[in-house]
C-alpha positions as YAML, in Angstrom:
chain: A
units: angstrom
residues:
- id: 1
  name: MET
  ca: [9.59, -0.82, -1.95]
- id: 2
  name: GLY
  ca: [10.44, -1.40, 1.66]
- id: 3
  name: LEU
  ca: [9.28, -0.65, 4.80]
- id: 4
  name: THR
  ca: [12.01, 2.66, 5.25]
- id: 5
  name: GLU
  ca: [10.88, 4.09, 2.05]
- id: 6
  name: LEU
  ca: [7.29, 3.87, 3.01]
- id: 7
  name: ARG
  ca: [8.37, 5.80, 6.05]
- id: 8
  name: GLU
  ca: [9.87, 8.49, 4.75]
- id: 9
  name: MET
  ca: [6.80, 9.46, 2.82]
- id: 10
  name: SER
  ca: [4.65, 12.31, 3.13]
- id: 11
  name: PRO
  ca: [0.75, 11.50, 3.92]
- id: 12
  name: GLU
  ca: [0.18, 12.89, 0.45]
- id: 13
  name: GLU
  ca: [2.59, 10.80, -0.96]
- id: 14
  name: LEU
  ca: [1.32, 7.47, 0.94]
- id: 15
  name: ARG
  ca: [-2.64, 8.33, -0.28]
- id: 16
  name: GLU
  ca: [-1.39, 8.73, -4.09]
- id: 17
  name: ARG
  ca: [0.91, 5.33, -3.53]
- id: 18
  name: GLU
  ca: [-2.20, 3.46, -1.99]
- id: 19
  name: ASN
  ca: [-4.32, 4.40, -4.74]
- id: 20
  name: ASP
  ca: [-2.04, 3.26, -7.18]
- id: 21
  name: LEU
  ca: [-1.80, -0.32, -5.10]
- id: 22
  name: ARG
  ca: [-5.24, -0.41, -5.31]
- id: 23
  name: GLU
  ca: [-5.70, -0.12, -9.13]
- id: 24
  name: SER
  ca: [-2.56, -2.81, -9.51]
- id: 25
  name: ILE
  ca: [-4.55, -5.65, -7.30]
- id: 26
  name: GLY
  ca: [-7.95, -4.75, -9.50]
- id: 27
  name: ARG
  ca: [-6.07, -5.36, -12.21]
- id: 28
  name: LEU
  ca: [-4.44, -8.42, -11.14]
- id: 29
  name: THR
  ca: [-7.47, -9.82, -9.93]
- id: 30
  name: MET
  ca: [-9.19, -9.09, -13.27]
- id: 31
  name: LYS
  ca: [-6.19, -11.05, -14.77]
- id: 32
  name: ARG
  ca: [-6.21, -13.83, -12.60]
- id: 33
  name: ASN
  ca: [-9.73, -14.44, -13.04]
- id: 34
  name: GLY
  ca: [-9.42, -14.78, -16.94]
- id: 35
  name: LYS
  ca: [-6.67, -16.86, -16.47]
- id: 36
  name: ARG
  ca: [-4.05, -14.76, -17.84]
- id: 37
  name: LEU
  ca: [-2.07, -13.59, -15.06]
- id: 38
  name: GLU
  ca: [1.91, -14.22, -15.61]
- id: 39
  name: LYS
  ca: [3.15, -13.81, -12.51]
- id: 40
  name: PRO
  ca: [0.93, -15.33, -9.79]
- id: 41
  name: ASN
  ca: [3.08, -13.87, -6.76]
- id: 42
  name: GLU
  ca: [3.12, -10.60, -8.14]
- id: 43
  name: LEU
  ca: [-0.99, -9.88, -6.72]
- id: 44
  name: ARG
  ca: [0.34, -11.32, -3.37]
- id: 45
  name: ARG
  ca: [3.20, -8.90, -3.51]
- id: 46
  name: VAL
  ca: [1.30, -5.80, -4.21]
- id: 47
  name: ARG
  ca: [-1.32, -6.60, -1.60]
- id: 48
  name: ARG
  ca: [1.52, -7.17, 0.72]
- id: 49
  name: GLU
  ca: [3.16, -4.21, 0.05]
- id: 50
  name: LEU
  ca: [-0.52, -2.37, 0.29]
- id: 51
  name: ALA
  ca: [-0.86, -3.59, 3.73]
- id: 52
  name: GLN
  ca: [2.61, -2.79, 4.64]
- id: 53
  name: LEU
  ca: [1.50, 0.80, 3.63]
- id: 54
  name: MET
  ca: [-1.29, 0.94, 5.52]
- id: 55
  name: THR
  ca: [0.47, -0.17, 8.67]
- id: 56
  name: VAL
  ca: [2.90, 3.08, 7.98]
- id: 57
  name: ALA
  ca: [0.22, 5.18, 7.42]
- id: 58
  name: SER
  ca: [-2.06, 4.51, 10.87]
- id: 59
  name: GLU
  ca: [1.29, 4.61, 12.80]
- id: 60
  name: LYS
  ca: [1.66, 8.20, 11.37]
- id: 61
  name: ALA
  ca: [-1.81, 8.90, 12.07]
- id: 62
  name: ALA
  ca: [-1.71, 7.74, 15.17]
- id: 63
  name: ALA
  ca: [1.77, 9.63, 16.13]
- id: 64
  name: ALA
  ca: [0.20, 12.84, 14.84]
- id: 65
  name: SER
  ca: [-2.57, 12.88, 16.84]
- id: 66
  name: ASP
  ca: [-0.66, 11.91, 20.14]
- id: 67
  name: GLY
  ca: [1.45, 15.06, 19.24]
- id: 68
  name: ALA
  ca: [-1.71, 17.23, 18.65]
- id: 69
  name: SER
  ca: [-2.91, 16.22, 22.14]
- id: 70
  name: GLU
  ca: [-0.40, 16.96, 24.31]
...
C-alpha cells in the first residue's frame, strides 16, 4: 500500500490497518524464530508499511490539532 492510499484513509481505517499490520508482524516474527519464514523480506515490508502508516496518522493528528486550536 502506497503513501497516497494511506493518506486517503480515515483515522478509523488507519487504526484497523495498524492492528492488522501489528498482528502480521507478530506472526512473521514467530515464523522467523521457528526458521519457517519463506519470504524474509516480507517482515521488512510489513514493518516499513507500519512505519509509514504511523507517520501518516501522526501527520493527520497534528493537522487536526492545528485546525482545532485556531
